[in-house]
C-alpha positions as CSV (number, residue, x, y, z in Angstrom):
1,M,129.2,108.4,68.3
2,N,129.5,109.3,71.7
3,N,130.3,113.0,71.8
4,G,128.4,114.1,75.1
5,S,125.0,112.5,74.1
6,G,123.2,110.4,76.3
7,W,121.0,107.4,76.5
8,L,118.4,108.1,74.4
9,V,120.1,110.2,71.8
10,E,122.6,107.2,71.2
11,Q,119.6,104.9,70.5
12,L,119.0,107.3,67.1
13,P,120.0,106.1,64.1
14,R,123.1,108.0,62.4
15,V,121.2,110.0,60.0
16,M,118.8,111.2,62.6
17,A,121.5,112.0,65.3
18,E,123.6,114.2,63.0
19,D,120.5,116.4,62.4
20,P,121.0,119.1,65.1
21,V,117.2,120.0,65.4
22,L,116.0,116.4,66.0
23,R,119.3,115.7,68.4
24,G,118.3,118.6,70.6
25,F,114.6,117.9,70.7
26,V,115.7,114.2,71.4
27,T,118.0,115.6,74.4
28,A,115.4,117.4,75.8
29,L,113.1,114.5,75.9
30,E,116.0,112.4,77.8
31,E,116.2,115.4,80.4
32,V,112.6,115.1,81.1
33,A,112.5,111.3,80.7
34,G,115.7,110.9,83.2
35,T,113.7,113.1,85.7
36,V,110.7,110.9,85.6
37,R,113.0,107.6,85.8
38,D,114.8,109.3,88.8
39,R,111.5,109.3,90.7
40,V,110.3,106.4,89.6
41,D,113.3,104.7,90.7
42,S,112.8,106.3,94.3
43,I,108.9,105.7,94.5
44,E,109.7,103.6,97.4
45,H,111.2,106.4,99.3
46,H,108.3,108.6,98.3
47,V,105.3,106.4,100.0
48,D,107.8,105.1,103.1
49,T,105.9,106.6,105.9
50,G,109.3,107.0,108.0
51,L,111.1,109.1,104.9
52,A,108.0,110.6,102.8
53,A,108.1,114.7,102.8
54,P,105.1,115.9,104.6
55,E,102.8,116.8,101.3
56,M,103.4,113.2,100.4
57,L,102.2,111.8,103.4
58,Q,99.2,114.3,103.6
59,F,98.6,112.6,100.1
60,L,99.0,109.2,101.3
61,A,96.8,110.2,104.5
62,G,93.9,111.6,102.0
63,W,94.3,108.1,99.9
64,L,93.8,105.9,102.9
65,G,91.0,108.1,104.1
66,V,92.6,109.6,107.1
67,E,92.3,113.2,108.0
68,L,95.4,114.7,109.4
69,E,95.7,118.3,111.2
70,P,98.2,120.5,110.7
71,T,98.9,120.9,114.4
72,D,99.6,117.1,114.8
73,P,103.0,116.6,115.4
74,P,105.0,114.9,112.3
75,E,105.6,111.6,114.2
76,Y,102.4,111.1,114.8
77,K,101.2,111.9,111.4
78,R,103.8,109.4,110.0
79,S,103.0,106.5,112.7
80,L,99.0,106.9,111.8
81,V,99.4,106.8,108.3
82,R,101.3,103.7,108.5
83,E,99.2,101.9,111.1
84,V,96.2,103.0,108.9
85,G,98.1,101.3,106.0
86,Q,98.6,98.0,107.4
87,L,95.3,97.9,109.1
88,L,93.6,98.7,105.8
89,G,92.1,95.1,105.2
90,W,90.5,95.2,108.6
91,R,89.0,98.4,108.6
92,G,85.4,98.3,110.1
93,T,86.2,95.0,112.0
94,R,86.8,94.9,115.9
95,H,90.3,94.5,115.2
96,G,91.1,97.0,112.8
97,I,88.9,99.8,114.9
98,E,91.0,98.8,117.9
99,G,94.0,99.1,116.1
100,L,93.1,102.3,114.6
101,L,92.2,103.8,117.7
102,E,95.1,103.1,119.6
103,A,97.4,104.6,116.9
104,A,95.1,107.4,116.7
105,T,95.0,108.1,120.7
106,G,97.5,105.8,121.8
107,S,95.2,104.5,124.6
108,R,94.3,101.1,125.4
109,V,91.2,100.3,123.4
110,T,88.8,97.5,123.9
111,V,85.9,97.3,121.4
112,I,82.7,94.8,122.6
113,D,79.8,94.2,120.2
114,G,77.4,91.5,119.0
115,G,79.3,90.4,115.9
116,G,77.7,89.5,112.8
117,V,78.5,89.6,109.0
118,F,76.2,92.1,107.2
119,G,77.3,91.3,103.5
120,E,74.6,92.7,101.4
121,R,74.8,96.4,100.7
122,D,71.3,97.2,101.8
123,Q,71.6,95.1,104.6
124,I,72.2,96.9,107.6
125,P,72.4,95.6,111.6
126,P,69.3,95.7,113.9
127,P,68.2,98.8,115.3
128,D,69.5,97.7,118.6
129,Y,72.7,96.7,117.2
130,K,75.2,98.1,119.9
131,V,78.9,98.6,120.1
132,V,80.7,99.5,123.3
133,V,84.3,101.3,123.1
134,Q,86.3,101.6,125.7
135,L,89.2,103.4,125.9
136,D,91.7,104.9,128.9
137,H,91.9,108.7,126.9
138,T,91.2,109.8,124.1
139,G,95.0,111.6,123.3
140,H,94.9,114.9,122.0
141,L,91.5,114.1,120.3
142,S,88.5,115.8,121.9
143,E,85.6,113.0,122.6
144,R,83.5,114.5,119.3
145,Q,86.4,113.4,117.3
146,V,86.7,109.9,118.5
147,Q,82.8,109.7,118.0
148,R,83.4,110.9,114.4
149,F,86.2,108.3,113.8
150,L,83.5,105.6,114.9
151,E,80.8,106.7,112.9
152,A,82.8,106.4,109.8
153,E,84.4,103.1,110.9
154,L,81.1,101.2,112.3
155,P,78.3,99.7,110.1
156,L,75.6,102.1,109.4
157,G,72.9,101.9,112.0
158,S,75.0,101.2,114.9
159,Q,74.5,102.6,118.4
160,V,78.1,103.6,119.7
161,E,78.8,103.7,123.5
162,L,82.0,105.1,124.3
163,D,83.4,104.6,127.4
164,I,86.5,106.6,128.2
165,R,88.3,105.5,131.6
166,F,91.2,107.6,133.0
167,P,94.2,105.8,133.5
168,G,94.2,103.9,137.3
169,E,90.1,103.6,137.0
170,K,89.0,99.8,137.3
171,R,86.7,98.9,134.2
172,S,83.9,97.0,135.6
C-alpha cells in the first residue's frame, strides 16, 4: 500500500489509511515528526562548539554560566565555551580558575592559595583567606571583568589579590 505515503501513514491499519481525512492528519503529523527526528539526529552538530550556530553557542554559554559579549570574535566565543565545558567539574578550584582565566584572557595564569575544603553550605573560609592570581595580561578583558570573574568563581569571603604583569616583567 505504498502510494506516496510515508513511514507513519504506512503503519496505520488499512481501514484508517483509506480514510482521506485521517490519512491527511497523520501525514501532517509525519511531517512535524520528521522535522523533529532530523533535529534529534543532528543534535551533536548543534552542541559542537566548532559547528554550532551563533544563537546555539550563546545558549550553551548561558547554560554553562558564561557571558559572551557581542563584540567578542566568533573563534574566541567558541574556544571559551569549549574550555568552560571541559573544565565544568573543576570550577571553583585552582586548576579550574587557571584554565578558565587562561581561556578568557589568553594569558598564562597562576593561582596561589592556602587550599582547603569548605564542604558545608554555611561554612565559609576564614576572613583572612587570600587568593593571589598572577597573569601576564587581561587580554581583551578589563581588569574589572577579571575581578568579577574571580568573585564568581572563588569561595565566598575570599580576598583576591590580582597581580597583572606585562610580558617581559619578572615575577618575584
